[in-house]
N, C-alpha and C positions, 0 to 999 in steps of 0.2 A: 504494500500500500504506500503510495507516495507521501501521505501525511503521517508523520510519526509523532507519538506522544512521549515527551521527555519527563514525565511525572516522577519517575524513579530518581532521576538525576537531581531534580529540584528538591525532592524530599530529602535526599542524602545531604545536599548542600545546606538545608535548613535544620538537619538533625531531627527530623520528624518522622514518625512511623505512619503507615497507612491507616492504622487504627485511630491514631490521634487526629489525623486529617479528617477521617470519616466523622468523628465526633464534632469537630469544629465546623465542618461544612454542612453537616446534616444529610449526608448521603450514605447509603449502605456500603459496607465493606465490599460486598460482592460487586456493586456497580463501579466503585473506584478501582477494584482489581481488574475488571474488564477494560477500563480505560487505561490503566497502567500497563497492561500486557499488550496493548495495541489491538485488541479484538473488538473495540467499539466501532460502530459504523457511523456514529454521529455524536455530537455533544451540543447540548443546549447552551445558549449564550448565558443564561442564568447560572448554569453550572460552572462555565468557564469564568464568569465574574466572581463567583464565590471562591473558586480555587485561587484566582489571582489575589483576591482580598486577603484570604487566610495565609497564603504563601508569600505575600508581598512581592509579586512578580508581574510581568506583562504576559499577554497571551503568547507572544513569540518565544518566551522562555519555556512554555509548556508544549508548543506545537512546532514541528519543523517539516518543511516540504523538501522532499529529496528528489522529486522528478523522475523516479524510477518506476 
């Protein structure tokens, strides 16, 4: 898939676990896991906004376009 999710890298840089992020964002661990592993087909802007707010980052820090 040409769009890749860098959630794992951002979490490591922030010293935060997926469980902690789940609690702060209000999403299930299962949904965040799907996003983290790159198996998600889409992401809502409200979810992206919540992730950026909690992780103090920009959407470009979480998503990368590889063109492949």
